[in-house]
C-alpha positions in Angstrom: -15.7 11.4 17.7 -12.4 12.7 19.1 -10.1 13.9 16.4 -6.4 12.9 17.0 -3.8 15.5 16.9 -2.9 16.1 13.2 0.1 17.7 11.4 1.1 18.7 8.0 4.5 18.2 6.4 5.4 19.9 3.1 6.5 17.9 0.0 9.3 19.3 -2.2 8.2 17.5 -5.3 5.6 18.5 -7.9 2.5 16.4 -7.6 0.0 15.6 -10.4 -3.0 13.3 -10.7 -4.6 12.1 -14.0 -7.9 10.5 -14.8 -7.8 9.1 -18.3 -6.0 11.8 -20.3 -7.1 14.7 -18.0 -4.8 16.2 -15.4 -7.1 16.9 -12.4 -4.5 18.2 -10.0 -1.1 19.9 -10.5 0.8 21.6 -7.7 4.3 22.2 -6.3 2.8 23.0 -2.8 1.5 19.6 -1.8 1.7 18.5 1.8 1.3 15.2 3.7 -1.6 15.2 6.3 -0.9 12.8 9.1 -4.1 11.8 11.0 -2.2 8.8 12.3 1.5 7.8 12.2 1.2 5.2 9.4 -1.0 6.4 6.5 -0.7 10.0 5.4 -3.0 11.7 2.9 -2.1 14.1 0.1 -3.3 17.7 0.9 -3.1 20.3 -1.8 -4.1 24.0 -2.2 -7.7 24.2 -3.3 -6.7 26.1 -6.4 -4.5 23.2 -7.5 -7.7 21.2 -8.3 -8.4 21.3 -12.1 -11.8 19.6 -12.0 -15.0 21.0 -10.4 -16.4 19.6 -7.2 -19.9 18.2 -7.1 -22.2 18.1 -4.1 -23.7 17.4 -1.8 -20.7 16.8 0.5 -20.8 13.7 2.6 -19.5 14.1 6.2 -16.3 12.3 7.0 -16.1 10.1 10.1 -13.7 12.6 11.8 -14.6 16.0 10.3 -14.8 17.9 7.1 -16.8 16.6 4.1 -16.1 14.5 1.0 -17.1 16.0 -2.4 -17.5 14.2 -5.7 -15.8 15.1 -9.0 -17.8 14.9 -12.2 -15.6 14.4 -15.2 -16.7 13.5 -18.8 -20.0 12.3 -17.6 -18.7 10.1 -14.8 -19.2 10.9 -11.2 -16.4 10.0 -8.8 -17.8 10.0 -5.2 -15.8 10.7 -2.0 -13.0 12.2 -4.1 -12.0 15.4 -2.3 -12.3 16.3 1.3 -12.5 19.9 2.5 -13.2 21.9 5.6 -15.6 24.9 5.9 -14.4 25.6 9.4 -10.7 25.6 10.3 -10.1 22.6 12.5 -8.9 23.6 16.0 -5.9 21.2 15.9 -4.9 22.0 12.3 -6.3 25.4 11.1 -4.3 25.3 7.8 -6.6 22.6 6.6 -9.3 25.2 5.8 -7.3 26.3 2.8 -6.5 22.8 1.6 -8.2 19.9 -0.1 -7.4 16.2 0.6 -7.6 14.1 -2.6 -8.4 10.4 -2.2 -5.6 8.2 -3.4 -8.0 5.9 -5.3 -9.4 8.8 -7.4 -6.7 9.0 -10.0 -5.7 6.5 -12.7 -2.1 7.8 -12.3 -0.2 9.8 -9.8 3.1 11.6 -10.7 5.7 13.0 -8.4 7.8 15.1 -10.7 8.0 12.7 -13.7 8.0 9.5 -11.6 4.8 7.4 -11.4 3.8 6.5 -7.9 1.2 4.0 -6.6 -1.7 4.1 -4.2 -1.5 6.0 -1.0 1.4 8.5 -0.6 4.5 7.2 1.0 5.2 7.8 4.6 8.8 9.2 4.7 9.3 7.4 8.0 8.4 4.0 6.6 11.2 1.4 5.9 11.3 -1.9 4.0 14.4 -3.9 4.6 15.1 -7.3 2.9 17.7 -9.3 4.8 19.2 -12.4 3.1 19.4 -15.3 5.5 21.0 -18.8 5.7 18.3 -20.3 7.9 16.5 -23.4 6.9 12.8 -22.5 6.2 10.1 -25.1 5.4 6.6 -24.1 4.5 3.8 -26.6 4.9 0.2 -26.0 3.7 -2.4 -28.3 5.1 0.5 -30.5 6.2 2.0 -30.8 2.7 5.3 -29.2 1.7 5.0 -26.1 -0.4 8.6 -24.8 -0.1 12.0 -25.5 1.5 15.0 -23.3 1.3 18.4 -22.4 2.9 18.4 -19.0 1.2 15.3 -17.1 2.3 14.9 -13.4 2.9 13.4 -11.9 6.0 11.4 -8.7 5.3 11.3 -6.1 8.0 8.7 -3.4 7.3 7.5 -0.6 9.5 4.3 -1.4 11.3 4.0 -4.9 9.7 5.0 -8.3 11.3 8.2 -9.7 9.9 7.6 -12.0 6.9 9.7 -14.6 5.1 10.1 -14.6 1.3 11.3 -17.6 -0.6 13.3 -17.9 -3.9 11.1 -19.0 -6.7 13.3 -22.1 -7.4 12.5 -23.4 -3.9 8.7 -23.3 -4.4 6.5 -26.4 -5.3 5.0 -24.7 -8.4 3.1 -27.9 -9.2 0.9 -27.0 -6.3 0.2 -23.4 -7.5 -2.1 -21.9 -10.1 -1.6 -18.3 -11.4 -4.3 -15.9 -10.2 -5.6 -12.8 -12.1 -5.5 -10.9 -8.7 -3.1 -8.0 -8.4 -2.5 -5.4 -5.7 -0.4 -2.3 -5.4 1.9 -1.3 -2.6 3.2 2.3 -2.6 6.5 1.0 -1.1 7.1 -2.2 -3.0 5.1 -2.0 -6.3 2.6 -4.4 -8.0 2.1 -7.8 -6.5 1.2 -10.9 -8.6 -0.6 -13.8 -7.0 -0.8 -17.6 -7.3 -3.4 -19.8 -5.5 -2.2 -22.9 -3.7 -4.2 -25.8 -5.1 -6.7 -27.7 -2.9 -7.0 -24.9 -0.3 -10.4 -23.7 1.0 -10.7 -20.8 1.5 -8.1 -20.2 -1.3 -4.6 -19.5 0.0 -2.4 -17.3 -2.1 1.3 -16.6 -2.4 2.6 -13.5 -4.2 5.6 -11.8 -5.7 6.8 -8.4 -6.8 8.2 -9.3 -10.2 9.3 -5.7 -10.9 9.5 -4.0 -7.6 10.0 -0.3 -7.0 13.7 0.7 -6.8 13.8 1.0 -3.0 12.5 -2.7 -2.8 14.6 -4.1 -5.6 16.0 -6.9 -3.5 12.4 -8.4 -3.4 12.4 -9.0 -7.2 11.0 -12.5 -7.9 10.9 -13.7 -4.3 7.7 -15.4 -3.1 5.8 -14.0 -0.1 4.3 -16.6 2.3 1.1 -15.8 4.3 2.5 -17.5 7.4 -0.2 -16.0 9.6 -2.8 -18.1 7.8 -4.0 -21.1 9.9 -3.4 -23.5 6.9 0.3 -22.6 6.9 2.9 -24.1 9.1 6.3 -22.4 9.1 9.4 -24.3 10.3 12.6 -22.4 11.0 15.7 -24.7 11.4 13.2 -27.6 11.9 11.4 -25.9 14.8 7.9 -24.2 14.6 8.1 -20.4 14.2 7.5 -18.5 17.3 5.6 -15.2 17.7 6.0 -12.8 14.7 7.3 -15.7 12.6 11.0 -15.1 13.2 12.0 -18.2 15.2 
């Protein structure tokens, strides 16, 4: 497999990772490894790792190998990626370790908790208040209508409309135990729209991260789902749902 051109960018902040009560990584020399332009990895000096690696290493699809970490009797597979041979396109990786974002129970940048994959510093999330008339139909039945939606413009993601909670037909929705984490927006909570098969969900960031504060409480609509019809000023939404 051809390895794309990679680059490293230094991080100024102290980075730590915790499993349970154990700090497994602590460094002020973390870097972002870009193997594509959207989703960087955290790369740290090997001596910043505070938990031993356990083999055998499993080859990555590109190069390098993934090691496990064994901690308090629990084995965490595909936890840390290292390189025995300096990669030709990025030789500095030979002295670094890439730590999988799913390994830790908590990541800290300085004293600030962060979520999931590291943030791409070139990624933006803009919430634009709008006065357009938005109607949402699910299987032909109204789910929402509003004259005060927000249009969310996010790097690398199709534009999406969010609806104020007061304009949603909550009698058609049931709370779901499902949650997801976005490193840019925070934790999302879900509701399932009744009588949909497969189940269709809407979501909200009830307590979004500060940079996405304007999303607080708004309801995301999966307008790319075939069960959903989105009308903008009484006309069907065009490509990318912006009308």
